[in-house]
N, C-alpha and C positions, 0 to 999 in steps of 0.2 A: 816663224817669220812677223807675227806678230810684235814683238817686241822688237825685235830689229827695223824693221820701218817706224817705231815710234820713237827709238835713239836716231836715226836719220834724222826723221822731223826735231829732236830737239838740237841732233849737235848744229841746224842750222840756223837754230834760233840767235838774232842780235843784243837784246835787246836783256839785262838782267836785273836785280836789285843789287843798286851798289852797294861797299863796303867788305871790309876782311870777313874773311869764314867765322876767325875766331878774337874780332876785334873785342865783342861784347864780356869778355872774358877777363879783363879787366876794368868791369863793373860794378857796380854793387847786384850782386842775386837776393832771390826768396829759394830758402829753400823749398824742391820736389815732394812735398810731405815727410814722413820718418825717411827717406832713400838713405843709402849709402850702400855705395859699391862696395859689391863682394870679386866676382870672377870677369874679365875680360876677356871674353874669349870668340876669336876671329878666327872666318874660314874664309877660305878664294879658291879650293881648289876646281868647281866646279865655273870658274866667270868666264861667262862667252865674252870675245875676240869680237866685235863690231867693227873695220873694219871702214872708211881710213883711220887708223888708229896706231900711233907706237905703241907696243907691248909692252907689258906691263908686268913681271913671274909675280905667281902662290905668293914669296915672300914678299913682296916691295908692297900686295898691297894688304897682305897679316898687319907689316911691321909701321903701317901709315895708318891704320884702323885703328888697331888697340892705342899706339901712342894718343889718336885724336877721342879712343875714347874715355881713355885715362885722367886725359889733360882737364877736359873738362868735365865730368864730372865726379873725380876725386872730390873736387869742392865739397861735394856734399856732407854732410857728415852728420845724416839722422839716426836712428837708434833702430832701424831692421835692415839687416840685408839683400838686398836684389842683385843679381849676376843681368848682365847684359852679354847674346849670342848674338852678335850679326854674322850675315852669310854674302860674300861681294859674286851678285846673280851677274853682270856683266860693264860692260863699259867702253868704253871711245875715249881715251885719248885724243887732242886734241892732234895734230899736224901741220907744219907751217903753208898757209895759205898768199892768194892776194890779201894784204889789204883792205880793211872794207867793205871790197866786193862779193870775196871768200877767205871769210875768216872760223874758220869749226870750232864750235867750241867742246869741252872736252866736256864730258857727261856720263852716269854712273848710275850699276840701280845695286839697291842695297833687300835685304832683307833680314826685320828687327825682331827679336823676340823675348821681352823679358821676365827673367825667375825669381821667382818667391821661396826664398831660403827658408825660409820655416814653413812652411807651409810643401816644398820642397819639389815644385814643377812650375808648369810655366802658368802665366798668366795671359797672356794674349796664345791660343791654343796651333792659331793657323798665324804665319813671320807678318810683318804687317813690309807692303811693300814702298820702298819710298824711292823715287829716282830722280836725283841729287845732277846738280850744273852747279860749275865752276860760275864763282859769284864773278863781278866783274870793276875792277880796279885799274889803272892807270897799264899795266901791263897786259890785261887779257881784253882790253875794249879791241883792238886792232888784232887779235888772234893769241893764245896764249900758246901756240905751235910757232910764232914766234919769237916771243920775247921770256919763255921762262920753260928749265929744261924738264925732262920728264918726270925727276925726280920733284921739282915743286906744284908742275901738276898732280902731282897722285898728294901731297899735301893739301893743298887746294879744297879736291874733293874730298880728301878724307879729311880735312875740319871742316867742310857745311853740311859733310853725311854727321858728323855728328853733334852741330848743331839743330838740324833738322828730326834726329832720332829723343836731345832733350826736349825741343818743342811739340813731338810728338806726344811725350809722356807728361811733358805738360796735360795736354787735352784730355786727360787720366786720372785726375785725380786721387780717385776712389779706390784706385790701383795701393796708394802710398800714404793711409790714413791708420794710423794707432791703431793694434791689434791685441785686444788684454788678451794678457798672458804670453804675447809674445816675448822669445829671450832676448836681451837684449843685445847691440851690435856687437856690442863693446869686450861683454864675456862669449859673443853665442861663437860657436866654429862650425865654419863650410866645408870644412875636409872628405864630409861625406857627403856632398853636393857633386855628382859628377857633368862635366859638360855636355849637351849634345852632339848625335853623331855625324848628323848635318852641317 
């Protein structure tokens, strides 16, 4: 119930940070230490649907999130492999409303875990819970339910989720420092790594 109340409160917000969630991908960027993306795991089988909302399938969420994570994190060519595991925990995709007066916003909650390939385990033992809002644009200012298809709304949320995961990872630079004796990502094999069950 707490998560549902939080969703409904967030869905009513009308003031969001402007600009597209993936606009920064076209700009110069700094490495995240020695990070290089290994496995990109997304699960959405337990995602909670919070009305009023358009319904989205497990496959729709997993496909969009994997694409967003891959596009954002494949840029980094560090010398150590890390795996990113995302669980979509809940969502509300904005439905058409009355512009300005009632223009619900899309929102999702994800859990993020980073795995160190060389160490063979999780870096953060408890998934980082991240609340993701759609970012303001010319199409979402009056409510994305009126101006965007469901696929566009999901893509918007997925791109913003990936951006927030990067922001969180950058706030923990000690995770990605060079490790003495670690095998180079160029020659390391991650075939022995197994994705999380959850």
